[in-house]
C-alpha positions in Angstrom: 23.6 10.4 22.8 21.8 12.2 20.0 23.6 14.9 18.1 22.2 17.5 15.6 24.9 18.5 13.1 24.5 21.8 11.3 27.0 24.4 9.9 27.5 27.4 7.7 24.7 29.7 9.0 26.4 32.7 7.4 24.4 35.2 9.5 24.3 38.5 7.7 24.8 37.1 4.2 22.8 38.6 1.4 21.6 36.9 -1.8 22.4 39.1 -4.8 21.9 42.1 -2.6 18.7 40.9 -0.9 18.7 40.2 2.8 18.3 36.6 4.0 18.0 37.2 7.7 14.2 36.6 7.9 14.6 33.4 6.0 17.5 32.2 8.2 15.4 32.9 11.3 12.6 30.8 9.9 14.9 27.9 9.2 16.7 28.1 12.5 13.4 28.1 14.4 12.5 24.9 12.5 15.9 23.5 13.5 15.2 24.3 17.1 12.0 22.4 16.9 14.0 19.2 16.1 15.5 19.3 19.6 12.4 18.2 21.5 10.9 16.4 18.6 13.9 14.1 18.2 15.2 14.1 21.8 18.4 15.9 20.7 21.1 16.2 23.4 23.7 18.3 21.6 23.5 20.7 18.7 26.9 21.3 17.0 27.5 24.2 14.5 30.7 23.5 12.5 31.9 27.0 11.5 31.0 30.0 9.4 28.5 31.3 12.0 28.8 34.8 10.5 29.3 35.7 6.9 31.7 38.5 7.7 34.7 38.9 10.0 33.1 42.2 11.1 29.4 41.4 11.5 26.9 44.1 12.3 25.4 44.4 15.8 22.2 43.0 14.5 24.0 39.8 13.5 25.3 39.3 17.1 21.8 39.8 18.4 20.5 37.3 15.9 23.1 34.7 17.0 22.4 35.3 20.7 18.7 34.7 20.2 19.3 31.6 18.1 21.6 30.0 20.6 19.3 30.9 23.5 16.4 29.2 21.7 18.4 26.0 21.2 19.5 26.0 24.8 15.9 26.6 26.1 14.8 23.7 24.0 17.0 21.5 26.1 20.2 21.0 24.0 23.8 21.6 24.9 25.2 23.8 22.1 28.8 23.5 20.7 29.9 26.1 18.2 33.3 26.3 16.3 34.6 29.1 14.1 34.9 29.0 10.3 37.0 30.9 7.7 34.3 33.6 7.4 34.3 34.3 11.2 36.5 36.6 13.2 37.8 34.2 15.9 38.3 37.1 18.4 34.8 38.4 17.9 33.1 35.0 18.0 34.9 33.9 21.1 34.3 37.1 23.0 31.2 35.8 24.9 32.5 32.3 25.3 33.4 32.6 29.0 29.9 33.4 30.2 28.2 31.4 27.4 29.8 28.3 28.8 27.9 28.9 32.1 24.7 28.3 30.1 26.1 25.1 28.5 26.8 26.9 25.2 30.4 26.2 24.2 32.1 28.4 21.6 35.5 27.3 20.3 37.3 30.0 18.3 40.8 30.1 19.8 43.4 28.8 17.3 45.9 28.5 20.2 43.7 25.8 21.7 42.8 23.5 18.8 42.2 20.5 21.0 40.4 22.0 24.0 37.9 19.2 24.9 34.3 19.5 26.1 33.1 16.6 28.1 29.6 15.5 27.3 27.8 12.7 29.2 24.9 10.3 28.6 23.7 7.1 30.2 26.7 5.2 28.7 29.3 7.6 30.1 31.3 10.4 28.6 31.8 11.6 25.0 34.9 13.8 24.5 34.0 16.6 22.1 36.7 18.5 20.2 35.4 21.6 18.3 38.5 22.5 16.2 38.3 26.2 15.3 39.2 27.3 11.8 43.0 27.4 11.6 44.6 29.9 9.3 48.1 28.5 8.6 49.8 31.9 8.7 48.3 32.7 12.1 49.1 29.4 13.9 52.6 28.6 12.7 54.1 30.7 15.5 52.3 28.5 18.1 54.2 25.7 20.0 54.5 22.6 17.8 53.0 24.4 14.7 56.2 25.9 13.2 56.0 23.6 10.2 52.4 24.5 9.3 52.2 25.9 5.8 48.8 24.6 4.6 45.3 23.6 5.7 46.5 20.0 5.7 49.4 20.8 8.0 47.1 22.8 10.3 44.5 20.0 10.6 47.2 17.4 11.1 48.6 19.5 13.9 45.2 19.8 15.5 44.1 16.2 15.1 47.5 15.1 16.5 46.8 17.3 19.5 43.4 15.7 19.9 44.9 12.2 20.0 47.6 13.4 22.4 44.9 14.8 24.7 43.0 11.5 24.6 46.1 9.6 25.5 47.2 12.0 28.2 43.8 11.6 29.9 43.7 7.9 29.5 40.8 8.3 27.2 41.9 5.9 24.4 38.8 4.1 23.3 36.5 6.7 24.7 33.8 8.0 22.3 34.9 11.1 20.4 33.0 13.9 18.5 35.1 16.2 16.4 34.1 19.4 14.6 36.2 21.0 11.8 35.8 23.6 9.0 37.7 22.6 5.9 37.6 21.1 2.4 38.1 17.4 3.0 39.1 14.9 0.3 36.2 12.9 -1.0 33.8 15.7 -1.8 32.5 15.1 -5.4 33.3 17.7 -8.0 29.6 17.8 -8.8 28.5 18.8 -5.3 25.9 21.7 -5.6 27.1 25.0 -4.3 30.8 23.9 -4.0 31.7 26.8 -6.3 31.3 29.5 -3.7 33.0 27.8 -0.8 35.7 25.5 -2.1 38.6 27.9 -2.0 40.2 28.4 1.5 43.4 29.9 0.3 44.6 32.7 -1.9 46.3 30.3 -4.3 43.6 27.7 -4.7 42.0 24.7 -3.2 43.8 23.4 0.0 42.4 19.9 0.4 42.6 18.1 3.7 42.9 14.3 3.6 39.9 12.8 5.2 42.2 10.1 6.7 43.2 12.7 9.3 39.8 12.2 10.9 39.9 8.4 11.0 39.4 6.8 14.3 36.9 9.4 15.7 33.3 8.2 16.3 31.8 11.2 14.4 33.3 14.1 12.5 30.9 17.1 11.9 32.4 19.1 9.0 31.5 22.6 7.8 32.5 24.7 4.7 30.9 22.9 1.9 27.3 24.2 1.5 25.7 20.9 0.5 25.0 17.6 2.3 28.0 15.2 1.7 28.8 11.9 3.2 32.6 11.7 2.9 32.5 8.4 4.9 29.9 6.9 7.2 31.4 8.8 10.1 32.6 12.0 8.3 29.9 14.2 7.0 29.0 17.7 5.9 25.5 19.0 6.8 25.7 22.0 4.4 24.2 25.4 4.9 20.6 25.8 6.1 19.8 28.2 3.3 20.6 28.3 -0.4 23.2 31.0 -1.0 24.0 30.4 -4.7 21.9 29.5 -7.8 24.3 26.5 -8.3 22.6 25.1 -5.2 19.1 25.1 -6.7 17.2 22.0 -5.8 19.9 20.8 -3.3 18.4 19.6 0.0 18.6 21.8 3.1 18.7 20.2 6.5 20.9 18.7 9.3 22.2 15.3 10.3 20.7 13.6 13.3 23.6 11.4 14.7 23.3 8.7 17.2 26.1 7.5 19.5 25.5 4.3 21.5 27.7 2.7 24.1 30.1 1.5 21.3 30.3 4.8 19.4 28.7 5.7 16.1 25.3 4.1 15.6 23.9 5.8 12.5 22.8 9.2 11.1 19.5 10.3 9.7 18.9 13.3 7.4 16.3 15.8 8.7 14.9 18.2 6.0 14.6 21.9 6.8 12.0 24.1 5.0 13.1 26.2 2.1 11.6 29.7 2.6 12.1 30.7 -1.0 13.1 28.3 -3.7 15.7 29.0 -6.5 14.6 28.9 -10.1 16.6 29.3 -13.3 14.7 30.4 -16.4 15.9 30.5 -20.0 14.2 31.9 -23.1 13.2 35.1 -24.8 11.9 37.8 -22.5 8.4 37.9 -23.9 8.1 34.1 -23.5 9.3 34.3 -19.9 6.7 37.0 -19.2 3.7 35.2 -20.7 4.3 31.4 -20.5 1.9 29.9 -18.0 4.5 27.2 -17.3 6.5 29.7 -15.3 3.7 30.7 -13.0 5.0 28.6 -10.1 8.2 30.6 -10.1 6.5 33.9 -9.2 7.5 33.7 -5.5 11.0 32.3 -6.1 14.5 33.8 -6.3 14.9 33.9 -10.1 17.9 33.8 -12.4 17.0 34.5 -16.0 19.0 33.8 -19.1 17.7 35.7 -22.0 18.1 34.4 -25.5 16.7 37.3 -27.5 18.7 38.2 -30.6 18.4 41.9 -29.7 19.1 42.8 -26.0 15.7 43.9 -24.6 15.5 47.3 -23.1 14.7 47.5 -19.3 14.7 43.7 -19.1 15.1 43.4 -15.3 12.3 45.8 -14.5 10.0 44.0 -16.8 11.0 40.6 -15.3 10.3 41.8 -11.8 6.8 42.8 -12.8 6.1 39.0 -13.0 8.9 37.7 -10.8 9.3 40.2 -7.9 12.4 38.3 -6.6 14.3 38.2 -9.9 17.9 39.0 -8.8 20.2 37.9 -11.6 20.1 38.5 -15.4 22.3 37.0 -18.1 22.2 37.4 -21.9 22.9 34.5 -24.3 21.9 35.5 -27.8 22.0 33.1 -30.7 25.4 32.5 -32.1 26.2 34.3 -35.4 25.6 32.2 -38.5 28.5 30.0 -39.5 30.8 32.0 -41.8 29.4 35.4 -40.8 32.0 38.1 -40.3 32.9 39.0 -36.8 32.2 42.5 -35.4 35.9 43.4 -35.7 35.9 42.3 -39.3 32.9 44.4 -40.0 34.4 47.4 -38.4 37.6 47.1 -40.5 35.4 47.4 -43.6 34.0 50.8 -42.5 35.8 54.0 -43.4 33.8 56.7 -41.5 33.0 57.3 -37.9 29.3 57.3 -38.8 29.5 53.8 -40.2 31.5 52.5 -37.3 29.1 54.0 -34.7 26.1 52.5 -36.5 27.8 49.2 -36.8 28.6 49.2 -33.1 25.0 50.1 -32.3 23.7 47.2 -34.4 26.2 44.8 -32.7 25.1 45.8 -29.2 21.4 45.9 -29.9 21.3 42.9 -32.3 19.2 45.0 -34.8 19.5 48.0 -37.0 18.8 51.5 -35.5 15.6 53.2 -36.5 15.6 56.5 -38.4 15.0 58.4 -35.2 17.9 56.6 -33.5 20.2 57.2 -36.4 19.4 61.0 -36.2 20.2 60.9 -32.5 23.5 59.1 -33.2 24.5 61.7 -35.8 23.7 64.5 -33.3 25.9 62.8 -30.6 28.7 62.4 -33.0 28.5 66.0 -34.2 28.5 67.2 -30.6 31.6 65.1 -29.8 33.4 66.5 -32.8 32.5 70.1 -31.8 33.8 69.5 -28.3 37.0 68.0 -29.7 37.6 71.0 -31.9 37.5 73.3 -28.9 40.4 71.7 -27.2 
């Protein structure tokens, strides 16, 4: 059996306020082309199908079209919910989608509901574990002790093993989907900054040992490709959703199961519709340096090092980089021993001096004569207004 592992589509997500829907459609069409090209039998999507628990109607239409294309290409499709999804909304079409061999698992009350897949070697028992919010499952039978993600996934994987035993399926090939932060993900993983935290209080790590014994575990939640073990992997998101992911590969795992179980996995690269570029320097240099010409079509994050904060910097940047979406300022540090702004303010005795000092601090340079006249006018108007109270 040949399985295509993907996750974290985040339909409806924006990138610094810009829509990513057209880019996601391009990438998912390329993913669909993998099905006939690589003789894929099953496509699995391990959570975070939507970016919001209340997705817009257009997001549902987008998902329906994407799943139909995968099914029309010849693959069985298995989808499980993630922490961004509304389980109720995602599972709403599951009853009739199943008739089309599209299986949607988003019911926390059934964490071990199996799907039986078959190939020339027999059956593969697939368990798409939905995202399990501890507070919402601890009232369920057998889950009263659930207080964390680890507890929730232990409860679910124990239910999976119990189902295998009850059906006399010990030793049968198994495919498991889960959406969590598993132990073994390196701290340096690109993009982990936006999707590590699954709890209000901090990272809730799930021991990867909970998944031992299964032939393949398709994980979602981390946005980058990660091999936790040979049989436990993250595929990452199909698009870049953070500048911390710049340069990280986008793709999916092509997993083979033979008669004995896991037989290997190959990484398939997906196109990057718009690359991410981080630029640093003074504004004039960024606008004129020919070395930055290749970034004209990229999403751009610029860090300006001008001593004086440039006026209208984003508009000027977008004249050269139309997709500049994030701007930071990192001016040179004050000379060693130079007085701080607060120390300078403490030396001034009049409002005029303090206002001019503040202006110089913000701008990084002294005000012109015209600007000083305007500041004096503003201060005089404020005093006049205060005198009328």
